[in-house]
N, C-alpha and C positions, 0 to 999 in steps of 0.2 A: 801585972799580968803580961804574959808574953805576947808580943805583937804578931799578927798573922804575917806570913811571908810576903803576901802581895802588898801589904802596907809598907814593908821594908823596901820592896822594889820601887814603889811609888816615891818614897822618900829619896831613894838613890837617884831616880830619874830627876827629881827636883833639884837635888844638890849638883848633879852633873850639868844640867841646863844653866843653873845659876852661876856655877864656877866658870863655865864656858863664856857666858855673857859678860862676866866681869873681866875675863882675860881679853876678850875682844875690845872692851872699852879701855882697858889699861894699856893695850898694845900701842895706842897713839902716843904714849909718853916716851917710847924708846925708838930711836932711829933705826930703820931697816939696814943702815950702814953697819950696825953692830950685829944684826941678825936678820938675814934676808927673809926668813920665813915670816917675820913680823909684818912685812909688806903685804902679806896675803891674809893674815888673821882678821883684820878689820873688815874684809869683804864678807866674812861669815856672820857679821853682827846681826843682820835681819833674820837669819836662820835660827840663831840661838835666842834672839828675842822672841821669835815665834815659839821656840821650844820651851822657853820659860813661861810664856802665857799658857801653853798647852799643859805644862806641869801644874800651874795654878788651878786650871780647870779640873785637872785630874785629881789633885788633892782635895779640892772642894767637894768632888763627887764621892770619893771613896776613902779619904783619909784626912779629915779636916784638921786634925792636930798637927799635920805637917804643912798646912797652907802657909805658915809663916815663912817657910824657906823661900819659895818663889816671890812672896811679897817683899821680903827683905832684899832679895836679888833685884827686883824691879826698882825698889826705892833707891838703892845704892847706885844703880845704873841710870837713874832718871836723867841726870845731865846729858849723858850720851844719847839716851832715847830722844830727848828734846832736840838735840843737835841733828839727829838723823831724821826725825819725823816730827817737826814742831806742829802744834795745833793752836795757833794764835787766832784771836778774834779779828774779824775783818774790820779795818779802819780806813776811811777815805783819806788820802794824802792831803795835807793842807795846801792851800793855794800858794804858789810860788816855789814849790818843791823842785828840786833838780831831778830830772828823769835820766837814769843811767841804764844802759843796755850793754850786755856782753854777749858775744855771738861767735862761736866757732863756725865759720861759713863753709867749711869743706870746699875751699877754692871757689867761693862765691857760687855755690850750688852747681858747679860744673857748667856754669853759664846758662842755667835754666832761666826761662823768660816768663813774664806774666802776659796777660791778655793784650797789653799795649806794646809788647815786644821789648820791654825793658828787662834788664837783668832782675830776676825775681828777688834776690837777696838785697840788692841795692835799692830796689823799689820799696821793699819792706822797711829798710832803715830810714829812707827818706820820709815815709808816711807814718813812722812810729811815734813822732812827736818827741823823741829823745833829745836831750841836750848834749849828751856825751855817749858815743858808741865806741866800744873797744871790740875789735874783731881779731880773730886768729885764723890761720890757714887762709890767708888772703891772696895767694898767688892765682893767676889766671892763665889760661891758654887760648891764644898767645898772650904774652905779657901786656901788649898794647890794649887789651880789653879793659884793663884797669883805668887807663887815662882816657880812652875813647868812649867807654860806656858806663863804668862804675862812677867815676868822679862827676861827670855831667848830670847823672841822676841824683846823686846824694847832695851835691854842693848847694843847690837852692835852699835846702833845709838845714844843712850842716856845713857852713862855708869853709871851715878850717879842717885840714887833713894832713896827716904825716904817717910815715911807716918806718919800721925797722926790719931789715932782712936778717934771718937766721938760716943760712943755707938757702934752700928753695922755699922756706916758709916765711910768710910775711905777717908781722904783728902790726896792727894799725889803729889809728884813733881818728874818728870824725867828731867835730865839736862845734858848738855855737860860739865857743870862746877861743881866742887866739892861742895857738900852740907855739910856745916861745922856746922850747928846748926838748931834748930827748936824750936818753942814755940807755945803752944795753947793760942789763944787770948780770945776766948769766946766759950761757948757751952751751949746747951740745948737739952738734950736727944740724938738726932741724928744730930743736926744742929749746925753750928758754924763757926769758922775761925781759921786758923793757919798761922804762918809765917815760911818760910824756908830761911836760909841764904846761899847765893851762893857766892863762892869765884871766882870772875871774873878774878882777877890778884892779885899779892901780894899787900896787903893794900887796895884792892878794893872789898868791899862786897856789893852785891845786895840783898836787902830785898824783898822777894816775898810773898805777903799776898794772901793766897788761901782761898776763902770764899764759903761756902755753907750755906747760911742764912736760917732762919726759913721758912719751906715750908708752903704752904697754906693748906696742908693736904686734898686736894680734892681727894676723892676716884674715882675709875673708873666710879661708878654710878653717882657721882656728875658731872664729866666731860661729861658724856653722856647726863645728863640733860641740861647742858650748850649748848652742841652741838645741841640738839633739839630746845632749845630756840632760837638759832641763825638761824638755817636752816629751822625749821618748827614750829614757835611759835604757830600756830593754833592747833597743836596736843599736846602741852605740858602745864603743869601747871606753867605758867610764874610767877605768884605771889608767889606761894609756893616755887618754885625752886629759885627765886631771893632772897627771905628772907633767905633761907638756905645758899646760896652761900655768900651773904653779911655778914652773921654772922660768917662763917668760915674764910673768907678772912680778916675781920676786926680784929678778935681775933689774927690771925697769924701776922698781921701787927704790933700789939703792941710789941710782942716779937722780931720781926725783927728790929723794931726801936731801941730796947734796944741793940741788937747785933751791929747794925750800929753805935750807939754812941760809943761802946767800940772799934770797928775797927777804927773809925774816930779819937779817942783820940790817938791811936797808930800812925796813919798816921800823925797827927799834930806834933808828936814828931820827926818823921823821914822823912818827905816829902822833906826836903832840900837835903837829900842824895839820893843815888840810891834806888828807891822804885817802885815796881809794885804791883798793887792790881787787882786781877782778880777772876773769878769764877761765880758761880750761885748765884746771889743775890735774886732770887725768887721775883724780883720786876722790874717793867718797868722803862724806862728812866725818866718818869714823876712820881717820887715817892720820899718820904722823904729819904728812904734808899739810893738810888743812889746819890741824891744831897748831903746828909750829908757826905758820904764817899768820894765823888769826889771833895769836897771843897779843892782848892789848888792844885789839880792834873789835868792832861789832860785826857779826855775821848777819847780813841783811835778811837772809832767808830764815835763819834761826829766830831772829827778833820779830819778823813780821810776816813770814810765810806760813803755809799750811801743807801738811802731807809730806810725802817722800820727795816730790819735786823732780821727777825723772827728767833729766836734761839730755841724756844720750838716747836716741830714739831708734836704734837698730837692734835686730835680733831679740833675744830674751833677756837683755841686760837692762835691768830697772834700777838705775843709779843716778844720783845727782853729782856730776863731776865738774860742773861749771858754777862758779861762786862769785859773789860780790861782798866785799868787806869794806868797812869804812872806819875812819878815826872817830874818836868820841865826840868831836864837834859836829857830827852829823847824826841825825836820827832817821832810821829807815822806816818806810811805810810800804805796804802792799807788794813786797817782793814776791815774784811769781815766775813760773816757767810759761812762756807763751807758745802753746802748742799749735797756734794757727800758722806758724811759719815752718814749713816742712821741706824746704828745698835742700837743707843740709842734713847730715846725720846727727846734728845737735839741734835742740831747740834753744832759742835765745832766752836769757834770764834778764828780767827787768826789775828795777827797784826805784822807788821814789825817796829822795833824801832831803830832809829839812835841816838847814843850818841852825845849830843851837845858838 
């Protein structure tokens, strides 16, 4: 029997949404250095995931015989879906876990203060109960604020501190454990990555890789255009704004891929020993950057977090671009985004790690 035209259209919608979802998931396996456009494809993953779910609902309503198409699409893409939006059961971290915090401080919140007159970001770090804090964008104005206000606030809780400068950007580490070495892994103007060596016990060194990878370099005006496109497309120049944003994002993705490759090579040499990788990757979970660095490591949010985990808190940009990864000798618990700290344009990401 010949199918009605509307059922053929529904099947076509289901195939398109499924194919697009697969393409987004597969884009993480190819470096944007080979094709700039691939640095943008992963950003569309949540839209095509929503489209595939819509196609499933549509087929169930009007063409059940085609429901297998989006179902197969979702099943094949399930690993990517779980990476983007995991739904783990809540589990209390065992006693004695290491608490790790990564935080893009946006220059320590522009020197925002709490009720006691302390720097708000430094006070948050000091009161967080964390054993290790990695921070990005740690420069202050004037620079003396760091030594005169930040360090005195943090050091009673986290007595060891060290930093690496990349241009006017500062990557740093506060720790309960002595910091016995550091190394710059990669850099480009103001973005890059550094490793800090923490002495956990005699003969036991933990390598902590702190990343602030290439930014998308979106100006406040660019982000405002994106905000208008999402919230009120009828009042904005969607085509012109889209071309501008795609061009900027794709160019940045190429440099970010280069940095990710350098970090990944370091990880490959040391991932069998104690290793943490954290920071602002400036890329979502569905990206070449995150997949390349995470190879052979455990993604703390994927393993123990729940939901999308939005870590960038400005405009209409709902993404998790801050990550915590660990070597297999650590088991993560309760990884989450702490929305109580709002002094920066990023929320801090927290994870509890148990030594296996």
